[in-house]
mmJSON file of the N, C-alpha and C atoms, coordinates in Angstrom:
{"data_MODEL":{"atom_site":{
"group_PDB":["ATOM","ATOM","ATOM","ATOM","ATOM","ATOM","ATOM","ATOM","ATOM","ATOM","ATOM","ATOM","ATOM","ATOM","ATOM","ATOM","ATOM","ATOM","ATOM","ATOM","ATOM","ATOM","ATOM","ATOM","ATOM","ATOM","ATOM","ATOM","ATOM","ATOM","ATOM","ATOM","ATOM","ATOM","ATOM","ATOM","ATOM","ATOM","ATOM","ATOM","ATOM","ATOM","ATOM","ATOM","ATOM","ATOM","ATOM","ATOM","ATOM","ATOM","ATOM","ATOM","ATOM","ATOM","ATOM","ATOM","ATOM","ATOM","ATOM","ATOM","ATOM","ATOM","ATOM","ATOM","ATOM","ATOM","ATOM","ATOM","ATOM","ATOM","ATOM","ATOM","ATOM","ATOM","ATOM","ATOM","ATOM","ATOM","ATOM","ATOM","ATOM","ATOM","ATOM","ATOM","ATOM","ATOM","ATOM","ATOM","ATOM","ATOM","ATOM","ATOM","ATOM","ATOM","ATOM","ATOM","ATOM","ATOM","ATOM","ATOM","ATOM","ATOM","ATOM","ATOM","ATOM","ATOM","ATOM","ATOM","ATOM","ATOM","ATOM","ATOM","ATOM","ATOM","ATOM","ATOM","ATOM","ATOM","ATOM","ATOM","ATOM","ATOM","ATOM","ATOM","ATOM","ATOM","ATOM","ATOM","ATOM","ATOM","ATOM","ATOM","ATOM","ATOM","ATOM","ATOM","ATOM","ATOM","ATOM","ATOM","ATOM","ATOM","ATOM","ATOM","ATOM","ATOM","ATOM","ATOM","ATOM","ATOM","ATOM","ATOM","ATOM","ATOM","ATOM","ATOM","ATOM","ATOM","ATOM","ATOM","ATOM","ATOM","ATOM","ATOM","ATOM","ATOM","ATOM","ATOM","ATOM","ATOM","ATOM","ATOM","ATOM","ATOM","ATOM","ATOM","ATOM","ATOM","ATOM","ATOM","ATOM","ATOM","ATOM","ATOM","ATOM","ATOM","ATOM","ATOM","ATOM","ATOM","ATOM","ATOM","ATOM","ATOM","ATOM","ATOM","ATOM","ATOM","ATOM","ATOM","ATOM","ATOM","ATOM","ATOM","ATOM","ATOM","ATOM","ATOM","ATOM","ATOM","ATOM","ATOM","ATOM","ATOM","ATOM","ATOM","ATOM","ATOM","ATOM","ATOM","ATOM","ATOM"],
"id":[1,2,3,4,5,6,7,8,9,10,11,12,13,14,15,16,17,18,19,20,21,22,23,24,25,26,27,28,29,30,31,32,33,34,35,36,37,38,39,40,41,42,43,44,45,46,47,48,49,50,51,52,53,54,55,56,57,58,59,60,61,62,63,64,65,66,67,68,69,70,71,72,73,74,75,76,77,78,79,80,81,82,83,84,85,86,87,88,89,90,91,92,93,94,95,96,97,98,99,100,101,102,103,104,105,106,107,108,109,110,111,112,113,114,115,116,117,118,119,120,121,122,123,124,125,126,127,128,129,130,131,132,133,134,135,136,137,138,139,140,141,142,143,144,145,146,147,148,149,150,151,152,153,154,155,156,157,158,159,160,161,162,163,164,165,166,167,168,169,170,171,172,173,174,175,176,177,178,179,180,181,182,183,184,185,186,187,188,189,190,191,192,193,194,195,196,197,198,199,200,201,202,203,204,205,206,207,208,209,210,211,212,213,214,215,216,217,218,219,220,221,222],
"type_symbol":["N","C","C","N","C","C","N","C","C","N","C","C","N","C","C","N","C","C","N","C","C","N","C","C","N","C","C","N","C","C","N","C","C","N","C","C","N","C","C","N","C","C","N","C","C","N","C","C","N","C","C","N","C","C","N","C","C","N","C","C","N","C","C","N","C","C","N","C","C","N","C","C","N","C","C","N","C","C","N","C","C","N","C","C","N","C","C","N","C","C","N","C","C","N","C","C","N","C","C","N","C","C","N","C","C","N","C","C","N","C","C","N","C","C","N","C","C","N","C","C","N","C","C","N","C","C","N","C","C","N","C","C","N","C","C","N","C","C","N","C","C","N","C","C","N","C","C","N","C","C","N","C","C","N","C","C","N","C","C","N","C","C","N","C","C","N","C","C","N","C","C","N","C","C","N","C","C","N","C","C","N","C","C","N","C","C","N","C","C","N","C","C","N","C","C","N","C","C","N","C","C","N","C","C","N","C","C","N","C","C","N","C","C","N","C","C","N","C","C","N","C","C"],
"label_atom_id":["N","CA","C","N","CA","C","N","CA","C","N","CA","C","N","CA","C","N","CA","C","N","CA","C","N","CA","C","N","CA","C","N","CA","C","N","CA","C","N","CA","C","N","CA","C","N","CA","C","N","CA","C","N","CA","C","N","CA","C","N","CA","C","N","CA","C","N","CA","C","N","CA","C","N","CA","C","N","CA","C","N","CA","C","N","CA","C","N","CA","C","N","CA","C","N","CA","C","N","CA","C","N","CA","C","N","CA","C","N","CA","C","N","CA","C","N","CA","C","N","CA","C","N","CA","C","N","CA","C","N","CA","C","N","CA","C","N","CA","C","N","CA","C","N","CA","C","N","CA","C","N","CA","C","N","CA","C","N","CA","C","N","CA","C","N","CA","C","N","CA","C","N","CA","C","N","CA","C","N","CA","C","N","CA","C","N","CA","C","N","CA","C","N","CA","C","N","CA","C","N","CA","C","N","CA","C","N","CA","C","N","CA","C","N","CA","C","N","CA","C","N","CA","C","N","CA","C","N","CA","C","N","CA","C","N","CA","C","N","CA","C","N","CA","C","N","CA","C","N","CA","C","N","CA","C","N","CA","C"],
"label_alt_id":[null,null,null,null,null,null,null,null,null,null,null,null,null,null,null,null,null,null,null,null,null,null,null,null,null,null,null,null,null,null,null,null,null,null,null,null,null,null,null,null,null,null,null,null,null,null,null,null,null,null,null,null,null,null,null,null,null,null,null,null,null,null,null,null,null,null,null,null,null,null,null,null,null,null,null,null,null,null,null,null,null,null,null,null,null,null,null,null,null,null,null,null,null,null,null,null,null,null,null,null,null,null,null,null,null,null,null,null,null,null,null,null,null,null,null,null,null,null,null,null,null,null,null,null,null,null,null,null,null,null,null,null,null,null,null,null,null,null,null,null,null,null,null,null,null,null,null,null,null,null,null,null,null,null,null,null,null,null,null,null,null,null,null,null,null,null,null,null,null,null,null,null,null,null,null,null,null,null,null,null,null,null,null,null,null,null,null,null,null,null,null,null,null,null,null,null,null,null,null,null,null,null,null,null,null,null,null,null,null,null,null,null,null,null,null,null,null,null,null,null,null,null],
"label_comp_id":["MET","MET","MET","PRO","PRO","PRO","HIS","HIS","HIS","VAL","VAL","VAL","ASN","ASN","ASN","PRO","PRO","PRO","GLU","GLU","GLU","GLY","GLY","GLY","GLU","GLU","GLU","GLN","GLN","GLN","GLN","GLN","GLN","GLN","GLN","GLN","TYR","TYR","TYR","VAL","VAL","VAL","GLU","GLU","GLU","LYS","LYS","LYS","GLN","GLN","GLN","ILE","ILE","ILE","GLU","GLU","GLU","GLU","GLU","GLU","ALA","ALA","ALA","ARG","ARG","ARG","GLU","GLU","GLU","GLY","GLY","GLY","GLU","GLU","GLU","TYR","TYR","TYR","PRO","PRO","PRO","PRO","PRO","PRO","HIS","HIS","HIS","LYS","LYS","LYS","ASP","ASP","ASP","ILE","ILE","ILE","GLY","GLY","GLY","LYS","LYS","LYS","ALA","ALA","ALA","GLN","GLN","GLN","ASN","ASN","ASN","GLY","GLY","GLY","SER","SER","SER","MET","MET","MET","VAL","VAL","VAL","ASN","ASN","ASN","ASP","ASP","ASP","MET","MET","MET","GLU","GLU","GLU","ASP","ASP","ASP","LEU","LEU","LEU","LYS","LYS","LYS","GLN","GLN","GLN","LEU","LEU","LEU","GLY","GLY","GLY","GLU","GLU","GLU","ASP","ASP","ASP","MET","MET","MET","ASP","ASP","ASP","GLU","GLU","GLU","MET","MET","MET","ARG","ARG","ARG","THR","THR","THR","ASN","ASN","ASN","SER","SER","SER","GLU","GLU","GLU","ASP","ASP","ASP","GLU","GLU","GLU","LYS","LYS","LYS","HIS","HIS","HIS","GLY","GLY","GLY","MET","MET","MET","VAL","VAL","VAL","PRO","PRO","PRO","ASP","ASP","ASP","PRO","PRO","PRO","GLU","GLU","GLU","GLN","GLN","GLN"],
"label_asym_id":["A","A","A","A","A","A","A","A","A","A","A","A","A","A","A","A","A","A","A","A","A","A","A","A","A","A","A","A","A","A","A","A","A","A","A","A","A","A","A","A","A","A","A","A","A","A","A","A","A","A","A","A","A","A","A","A","A","A","A","A","A","A","A","A","A","A","A","A","A","A","A","A","A","A","A","A","A","A","A","A","A","A","A","A","A","A","A","A","A","A","A","A","A","A","A","A","A","A","A","A","A","A","A","A","A","A","A","A","A","A","A","A","A","A","A","A","A","A","A","A","A","A","A","A","A","A","A","A","A","A","A","A","A","A","A","A","A","A","A","A","A","A","A","A","A","A","A","A","A","A","A","A","A","A","A","A","A","A","A","A","A","A","A","A","A","A","A","A","A","A","A","A","A","A","A","A","A","A","A","A","A","A","A","A","A","A","A","A","A","A","A","A","A","A","A","A","A","A","A","A","A","A","A","A","A","A","A","A","A","A","A","A","A","A","A","A","A","A","A","A","A","A"],
"label_entity_id":["1","1","1","1","1","1","1","1","1","1","1","1","1","1","1","1","1","1","1","1","1","1","1","1","1","1","1","1","1","1","1","1","1","1","1","1","1","1","1","1","1","1","1","1","1","1","1","1","1","1","1","1","1","1","1","1","1","1","1","1","1","1","1","1","1","1","1","1","1","1","1","1","1","1","1","1","1","1","1","1","1","1","1","1","1","1","1","1","1","1","1","1","1","1","1","1","1","1","1","1","1","1","1","1","1","1","1","1","1","1","1","1","1","1","1","1","1","1","1","1","1","1","1","1","1","1","1","1","1","1","1","1","1","1","1","1","1","1","1","1","1","1","1","1","1","1","1","1","1","1","1","1","1","1","1","1","1","1","1","1","1","1","1","1","1","1","1","1","1","1","1","1","1","1","1","1","1","1","1","1","1","1","1","1","1","1","1","1","1","1","1","1","1","1","1","1","1","1","1","1","1","1","1","1","1","1","1","1","1","1","1","1","1","1","1","1","1","1","1","1","1","1"],
"label_seq_id":[1,1,1,2,2,2,3,3,3,4,4,4,5,5,5,6,6,6,7,7,7,8,8,8,9,9,9,10,10,10,11,11,11,12,12,12,13,13,13,14,14,14,15,15,15,16,16,16,17,17,17,18,18,18,19,19,19,20,20,20,21,21,21,22,22,22,23,23,23,24,24,24,25,25,25,26,26,26,27,27,27,28,28,28,29,29,29,30,30,30,31,31,31,32,32,32,33,33,33,34,34,34,35,35,35,36,36,36,37,37,37,38,38,38,39,39,39,40,40,40,41,41,41,42,42,42,43,43,43,44,44,44,45,45,45,46,46,46,47,47,47,48,48,48,49,49,49,50,50,50,51,51,51,52,52,52,53,53,53,54,54,54,55,55,55,56,56,56,57,57,57,58,58,58,59,59,59,60,60,60,61,61,61,62,62,62,63,63,63,64,64,64,65,65,65,66,66,66,67,67,67,68,68,68,69,69,69,70,70,70,71,71,71,72,72,72,73,73,73,74,74,74],
"pdbx_PDB_ins_code":[null,null,null,null,null,null,null,null,null,null,null,null,null,null,null,null,null,null,null,null,null,null,null,null,null,null,null,null,null,null,null,null,null,null,null,null,null,null,null,null,null,null,null,null,null,null,null,null,null,null,null,null,null,null,null,null,null,null,null,null,null,null,null,null,null,null,null,null,null,null,null,null,null,null,null,null,null,null,null,null,null,null,null,null,null,null,null,null,null,null,null,null,null,null,null,null,null,null,null,null,null,null,null,null,null,null,null,null,null,null,null,null,null,null,null,null,null,null,null,null,null,null,null,null,null,null,null,null,null,null,null,null,null,null,null,null,null,null,null,null,null,null,null,null,null,null,null,null,null,null,null,null,null,null,null,null,null,null,null,null,null,null,null,null,null,null,null,null,null,null,null,null,null,null,null,null,null,null,null,null,null,null,null,null,null,null,null,null,null,null,null,null,null,null,null,null,null,null,null,null,null,null,null,null,null,null,null,null,null,null,null,null,null,null,null,null,null,null,null,null,null,null],
"Cartn_x":[45.218,45.778,47.188,48.179,49.549,49.739,50.672,50.964,51.641,51.159,51.715,52.292,53.486,54.075,53.283,53.443,52.646,52.793,53.994,54.182,53.426,53.446,52.711,51.213,50.772,49.346,48.898,49.725,49.401,49.34,50.286,50.307,49.041,48.616,47.396,46.178,46.13,45.013,44.95,46.101,46.159,45.758,46.27,45.927,44.432,43.825,42.376,41.602,42.017,41.329,41.469,42.645,42.86,41.961,41.894,41.054,39.576,39.131,37.734,37.417,38.367,38.162,38.031,38.853,38.772,37.43,36.885,35.616,34.413,34.659,33.561,32.965,33.66,33.153,33.025,33.914,33.926,33.326,32.625,32.064,33.178,32.914,33.94,34.217,35.378,35.744,34.803,34.607,33.776,34.547,33.832,34.431,34.999,36.176,36.844,35.991,35.187,34.32,33.201,32.828,31.744,32.259,33.524,34.092,34.213,33.959,34.083,35.439,36.341,37.684,37.663,38.433,38.524,37.498,36.632,35.617,35.991,35.68,35.927,34.978,33.751,32.756,32.037,31.568,30.862,29.359,28.953,27.534,27.273,26.039,25.663,26.397,26.63,27.359,28.775,29.45,30.782,30.734,29.701,29.565,29.397,28.588,28.397,29.704,30.454,31.72,32.725,32.758,33.652,33.299,32.008,31.574,32.025,31.918,32.37,33.882,34.62,36.07,36.445,35.746,36.043,35.708,34.647,34.282,35.392,36.131,37.197,38.473,38.603,39.809,39.799,40.994,41.116,41.378,41.047,41.335,42.811,43.293,44.683,44.986,44.08,44.327,44.364,43.546,43.592,44.907,45.391,46.687,47.8,47.765,48.798,48.799,47.633,47.552,48.196,48.224,48.827,50.282,50.857,52.254,52.548,51.52,51.713,51.706,52.35,52.377,51.377,50.373,49.38,49.993,49.327,49.752,49.796,50.666,50.66,49.334,49.044,47.79,47.732,46.611,46.458,46.1],
"Cartn_y":[34.53,33.692,33.276,33.501,33.161,31.649,31.235,29.802,29.286,28.168,27.549,26.208,25.9,24.604,23.494,22.241,21.146,21.013,21.203,21.09,22.194,23.394,24.506,24.288,23.719,23.433,22.378,21.348,20.312,20.929,21.8,22.449,23.282,24.014,24.811,23.917,22.771,21.832,21.306,20.918,20.392,21.468,22.671,23.769,24.07,23.986,24.213,23.143,21.887,20.815,20.992,21.378,21.598,22.716,23.803,24.939,24.545,23.795,23.363,22.429,21.592,20.699,21.519,22.55,23.42,24.135,24.487,25.216,24.283,22.985,22.043,21.558,21.74,21.309,19.789,19.08,17.621,17.06,15.947,15.34,14.809,14.696,14.166,12.697,12.238,10.834,9.919,8.744,7.741,7.088,6.64,5.866,4.582,4.192,3.028,1.763,1.685,0.519,0.442,1.58,1.609,1.563,1.893,1.91,0.489,0.343,-0.964,-1.027,-1.766,-1.864,-2.467,-1.888,-2.402,-1.831,-0.946,-0.33,1.107,1.551,2.95,3.865,3.392,4.187,3.295,3.91,3.17,3.43,4.551,4.885,5.921,6.355,7.3,8.631,9.066,10.313,10.22,9.099,8.885,8.848,8.213,8.109,9.487,10.332,11.692,12.473,12.338,13.048,12.54,11.235,10.667,11.202,11.296,11.849,13.276,14.091,15.483,15.54,14.684,14.644,14.248,13.261,12.8,13.876,14.645,15.725,16.767,16.974,17.974,17.48,16.175,15.623,15.858,16.103,16.265,14.913,14.832,13.624,13.616,12.473,12.378,13.395,13.556,14.504,15.941,16.25,17.586,17.794,16.754,16.855,17.1,16.375,16.536,17.96,18.565,19.951,20.921,20.561,21.409,21.028,20.185,19.821,18.753,18.053,17.011,15.647,14.68,13.314,12.508,11.89,11.119,9.881,9.378,8.15,7.016,6.05,4.897,4.166,3.444,2.687,1.74,1.729,0.896,-0.521],
"Cartn_z":[46.403,47.435,47.019,47.848,47.469,47.401,46.542,46.393,47.659,48.154,49.353,48.948,49.45,49.122,49.81,49.354,49.932,51.445,51.971,53.414,54.151,53.597,54.203,54.139,53.04,52.881,53.888,54.084,55.073,56.465,56.777,58.087,58.294,57.271,57.376,57.616,56.933,57.09,58.521,59.052,60.42,61.418,61.243,62.154,62.109,60.923,60.789,61.557,61.431,62.154,63.663,64.123,65.558,66.055,65.314,65.718,65.736,64.715,64.68,65.845,66.222,67.37,68.65,68.788,69.974,70.048,68.887,68.844,68.972,69.109,69.272,67.974,66.86,65.56,65.491,66.153,66.107,67.389,67.289,68.498,69.397,70.686,71.592,71.291,71.736,71.535,72.298,71.753,72.406,73.552,74.548,75.614,75.01,75.421,74.843,74.979,75.999,76.177,75.154,74.553,73.572,72.139,71.934,70.588,70.051,68.784,68.141,67.467,68.045,67.509,66.108,65.211,63.852,62.896,63.359,62.502,62.198,60.975,60.635,61.399,61.593,62.307,63.312,64.384,65.423,65.423,64.833,64.814,63.725,63.593,62.544,62.697,63.911,64.153,63.566,63.808,63.247,61.722,61.168,59.717,59.081,59.689,59.167,59.209,60.31,60.429,59.385,59.171,58.169,56.783,56.489,55.206,55.021,56.067,55.987,55.773,56.472,56.304,54.879,54.333,52.976,51.943,52.178,51.261,51.149,52.225,52.228,51.555,51.36,50.751,49.245,48.693,47.253,46.604,45.321,44.552,44.165,43.677,43.236,42.145,41.183,40.094,40.626,41.619,42.221,42.958,43.648,44.318,43.31,42.192,41.165,40.614,40.445,39.963,40.946,42.226,43.254,43.517,42.646,42.775,43.81,44.242,45.243,44.568,45.188,44.674,45.484,44.818,45.568,46.207,47.229,47.883,46.86,47.086,46.172,46.245,45.224,45.18,46.362,47.03,48.229,47.853],
"occupancy":[1.0,1.0,1.0,1.0,1.0,1.0,1.0,1.0,1.0,1.0,1.0,1.0,1.0,1.0,1.0,1.0,1.0,1.0,1.0,1.0,1.0,1.0,1.0,1.0,1.0,1.0,1.0,1.0,1.0,1.0,1.0,1.0,1.0,1.0,1.0,1.0,1.0,1.0,1.0,1.0,1.0,1.0,1.0,1.0,1.0,1.0,1.0,1.0,1.0,1.0,1.0,1.0,1.0,1.0,1.0,1.0,1.0,1.0,1.0,1.0,1.0,1.0,1.0,1.0,1.0,1.0,1.0,1.0,1.0,1.0,1.0,1.0,1.0,1.0,1.0,1.0,1.0,1.0,1.0,1.0,1.0,1.0,1.0,1.0,1.0,1.0,1.0,1.0,1.0,1.0,1.0,1.0,1.0,1.0,1.0,1.0,1.0,1.0,1.0,1.0,1.0,1.0,1.0,1.0,1.0,1.0,1.0,1.0,1.0,1.0,1.0,1.0,1.0,1.0,1.0,1.0,1.0,1.0,1.0,1.0,1.0,1.0,1.0,1.0,1.0,1.0,1.0,1.0,1.0,1.0,1.0,1.0,1.0,1.0,1.0,1.0,1.0,1.0,1.0,1.0,1.0,1.0,1.0,1.0,1.0,1.0,1.0,1.0,1.0,1.0,1.0,1.0,1.0,1.0,1.0,1.0,1.0,1.0,1.0,1.0,1.0,1.0,1.0,1.0,1.0,1.0,1.0,1.0,1.0,1.0,1.0,1.0,1.0,1.0,1.0,1.0,1.0,1.0,1.0,1.0,1.0,1.0,1.0,1.0,1.0,1.0,1.0,1.0,1.0,1.0,1.0,1.0,1.0,1.0,1.0,1.0,1.0,1.0,1.0,1.0,1.0,1.0,1.0,1.0,1.0,1.0,1.0,1.0,1.0,1.0,1.0,1.0,1.0,1.0,1.0,1.0,1.0,1.0,1.0,1.0,1.0,1.0],
"B_iso_or_equiv":[0.0,0.0,0.0,0.0,0.0,0.0,0.0,0.0,0.0,0.0,0.0,0.0,0.0,0.0,0.0,0.0,0.0,0.0,0.0,0.0,0.0,0.0,0.0,0.0,0.0,0.0,0.0,0.0,0.0,0.0,0.0,0.0,0.0,0.0,0.0,0.0,0.0,0.0,0.0,0.0,0.0,0.0,0.0,0.0,0.0,0.0,0.0,0.0,0.0,0.0,0.0,0.0,0.0,0.0,0.0,0.0,0.0,0.0,0.0,0.0,0.0,0.0,0.0,0.0,0.0,0.0,0.0,0.0,0.0,0.0,0.0,0.0,0.0,0.0,0.0,0.0,0.0,0.0,0.0,0.0,0.0,0.0,0.0,0.0,0.0,0.0,0.0,0.0,0.0,0.0,0.0,0.0,0.0,0.0,0.0,0.0,0.0,0.0,0.0,0.0,0.0,0.0,0.0,0.0,0.0,0.0,0.0,0.0,0.0,0.0,0.0,0.0,0.0,0.0,0.0,0.0,0.0,0.0,0.0,0.0,0.0,0.0,0.0,0.0,0.0,0.0,0.0,0.0,0.0,0.0,0.0,0.0,0.0,0.0,0.0,0.0,0.0,0.0,0.0,0.0,0.0,0.0,0.0,0.0,0.0,0.0,0.0,0.0,0.0,0.0,0.0,0.0,0.0,0.0,0.0,0.0,0.0,0.0,0.0,0.0,0.0,0.0,0.0,0.0,0.0,0.0,0.0,0.0,0.0,0.0,0.0,0.0,0.0,0.0,0.0,0.0,0.0,0.0,0.0,0.0,0.0,0.0,0.0,0.0,0.0,0.0,0.0,0.0,0.0,0.0,0.0,0.0,0.0,0.0,0.0,0.0,0.0,0.0,0.0,0.0,0.0,0.0,0.0,0.0,0.0,0.0,0.0,0.0,0.0,0.0,0.0,0.0,0.0,0.0,0.0,0.0,0.0,0.0,0.0,0.0,0.0,0.0],
"pdbx_formal_charge":[null,null,null,null,null,null,null,null,null,null,null,null,null,null,null,null,null,null,null,null,null,null,null,null,null,null,null,null,null,null,null,null,null,null,null,null,null,null,null,null,null,null,null,null,null,null,null,null,null,null,null,null,null,null,null,null,null,null,null,null,null,null,null,null,null,null,null,null,null,null,null,null,null,null,null,null,null,null,null,null,null,null,null,null,null,null,null,null,null,null,null,null,null,null,null,null,null,null,null,null,null,null,null,null,null,null,null,null,null,null,null,null,null,null,null,null,null,null,null,null,null,null,null,null,null,null,null,null,null,null,null,null,null,null,null,null,null,null,null,null,null,null,null,null,null,null,null,null,null,null,null,null,null,null,null,null,null,null,null,null,null,null,null,null,null,null,null,null,null,null,null,null,null,null,null,null,null,null,null,null,null,null,null,null,null,null,null,null,null,null,null,null,null,null,null,null,null,null,null,null,null,null,null,null,null,null,null,null,null,null,null,null,null,null,null,null,null,null,null,null,null,null],
"auth_seq_id":[1,1,1,2,2,2,3,3,3,4,4,4,5,5,5,6,6,6,7,7,7,8,8,8,9,9,9,10,10,10,11,11,11,12,12,12,13,13,13,14,14,14,15,15,15,16,16,16,17,17,17,18,18,18,19,19,19,20,20,20,21,21,21,22,22,22,23,23,23,24,24,24,25,25,25,26,26,26,27,27,27,28,28,28,29,29,29,30,30,30,31,31,31,32,32,32,33,33,33,34,34,34,35,35,35,36,36,36,37,37,37,38,38,38,39,39,39,40,40,40,41,41,41,42,42,42,43,43,43,44,44,44,45,45,45,46,46,46,47,47,47,48,48,48,49,49,49,50,50,50,51,51,51,52,52,52,53,53,53,54,54,54,55,55,55,56,56,56,57,57,57,58,58,58,59,59,59,60,60,60,61,61,61,62,62,62,63,63,63,64,64,64,65,65,65,66,66,66,67,67,67,68,68,68,69,69,69,70,70,70,71,71,71,72,72,72,73,73,73,74,74,74],
"auth_comp_id":["MET","MET","MET","PRO","PRO","PRO","HIS","HIS","HIS","VAL","VAL","VAL","ASN","ASN","ASN","PRO","PRO","PRO","GLU","GLU","GLU","GLY","GLY","GLY","GLU","GLU","GLU","GLN","GLN","GLN","GLN","GLN","GLN","GLN","GLN","GLN","TYR","TYR","TYR","VAL","VAL","VAL","GLU","GLU","GLU","LYS","LYS","LYS","GLN","GLN","GLN","ILE","ILE","ILE","GLU","GLU","GLU","GLU","GLU","GLU","ALA","ALA","ALA","ARG","ARG","ARG","GLU","GLU","GLU","GLY","GLY","GLY","GLU","GLU","GLU","TYR","TYR","TYR","PRO","PRO","PRO","PRO","PRO","PRO","HIS","HIS","HIS","LYS","LYS","LYS","ASP","ASP","ASP","ILE","ILE","ILE","GLY","GLY","GLY","LYS","LYS","LYS","ALA","ALA","ALA","GLN","GLN","GLN","ASN","ASN","ASN","GLY","GLY","GLY","SER","SER","SER","MET","MET","MET","VAL","VAL","VAL","ASN","ASN","ASN","ASP","ASP","ASP","MET","MET","MET","GLU","GLU","GLU","ASP","ASP","ASP","LEU","LEU","LEU","LYS","LYS","LYS","GLN","GLN","GLN","LEU","LEU","LEU","GLY","GLY","GLY","GLU","GLU","GLU","ASP","ASP","ASP","MET","MET","MET","ASP","ASP","ASP","GLU","GLU","GLU","MET","MET","MET","ARG","ARG","ARG","THR","THR","THR","ASN","ASN","ASN","SER","SER","SER","GLU","GLU","GLU","ASP","ASP","ASP","GLU","GLU","GLU","LYS","LYS","LYS","HIS","HIS","HIS","GLY","GLY","GLY","MET","MET","MET","VAL","VAL","VAL","PRO","PRO","PRO","ASP","ASP","ASP","PRO","PRO","PRO","GLU","GLU","GLU","GLN","GLN","GLN"],
"auth_asym_id":["A","A","A","A","A","A","A","A","A","A","A","A","A","A","A","A","A","A","A","A","A","A","A","A","A","A","A","A","A","A","A","A","A","A","A","A","A","A","A","A","A","A","A","A","A","A","A","A","A","A","A","A","A","A","A","A","A","A","A","A","A","A","A","A","A","A","A","A","A","A","A","A","A","A","A","A","A","A","A","A","A","A","A","A","A","A","A","A","A","A","A","A","A","A","A","A","A","A","A","A","A","A","A","A","A","A","A","A","A","A","A","A","A","A","A","A","A","A","A","A","A","A","A","A","A","A","A","A","A","A","A","A","A","A","A","A","A","A","A","A","A","A","A","A","A","A","A","A","A","A","A","A","A","A","A","A","A","A","A","A","A","A","A","A","A","A","A","A","A","A","A","A","A","A","A","A","A","A","A","A","A","A","A","A","A","A","A","A","A","A","A","A","A","A","A","A","A","A","A","A","A","A","A","A","A","A","A","A","A","A","A","A","A","A","A","A","A","A","A","A","A","A"],
"auth_atom_id":["N","CA","C","N","CA","C","N","CA","C","N","CA","C","N","CA","C","N","CA","C","N","CA","C","N","CA","C","N","CA","C","N","CA","C","N","CA","C","N","CA","C","N","CA","C","N","CA","C","N","CA","C","N","CA","C","N","CA","C","N","CA","C","N","CA","C","N","CA","C","N","CA","C","N","CA","C","N","CA","C","N","CA","C","N","CA","C","N","CA","C","N","CA","C","N","CA","C","N","CA","C","N","CA","C","N","CA","C","N","CA","C","N","CA","C","N","CA","C","N","CA","C","N","CA","C","N","CA","C","N","CA","C","N","CA","C","N","CA","C","N","CA","C","N","CA","C","N","CA","C","N","CA","C","N","CA","C","N","CA","C","N","CA","C","N","CA","C","N","CA","C","N","CA","C","N","CA","C","N","CA","C","N","CA","C","N","CA","C","N","CA","C","N","CA","C","N","CA","C","N","CA","C","N","CA","C","N","CA","C","N","CA","C","N","CA","C","N","CA","C","N","CA","C","N","CA","C","N","CA","C","N","CA","C","N","CA","C","N","CA","C","N","CA","C","N","CA","C","N","CA","C","N","CA","C","N","CA","C"],
"pdbx_PDB_model_num":[1,1,1,1,1,1,1,1,1,1,1,1,1,1,1,1,1,1,1,1,1,1,1,1,1,1,1,1,1,1,1,1,1,1,1,1,1,1,1,1,1,1,1,1,1,1,1,1,1,1,1,1,1,1,1,1,1,1,1,1,1,1,1,1,1,1,1,1,1,1,1,1,1,1,1,1,1,1,1,1,1,1,1,1,1,1,1,1,1,1,1,1,1,1,1,1,1,1,1,1,1,1,1,1,1,1,1,1,1,1,1,1,1,1,1,1,1,1,1,1,1,1,1,1,1,1,1,1,1,1,1,1,1,1,1,1,1,1,1,1,1,1,1,1,1,1,1,1,1,1,1,1,1,1,1,1,1,1,1,1,1,1,1,1,1,1,1,1,1,1,1,1,1,1,1,1,1,1,1,1,1,1,1,1,1,1,1,1,1,1,1,1,1,1,1,1,1,1,1,1,1,1,1,1,1,1,1,1,1,1,1,1,1,1,1,1,1,1,1,1,1,1]
}}}
């Protein structure tokens, strides 16, 4: 696999998410009246999706190995 710069890698990640959304990989958005404002998740379906999203994220040390600078400490 050829080396991709961080910007190219981010672009590939975004394009993958867009394609998966088009293919129905992600559940549809909740009606605004049912969404709980200020919450990361509104129900078990949202929690499962958040878990899958988090599994795909790299750790700071993994980002550093790929030449990326991690976000500042929150």
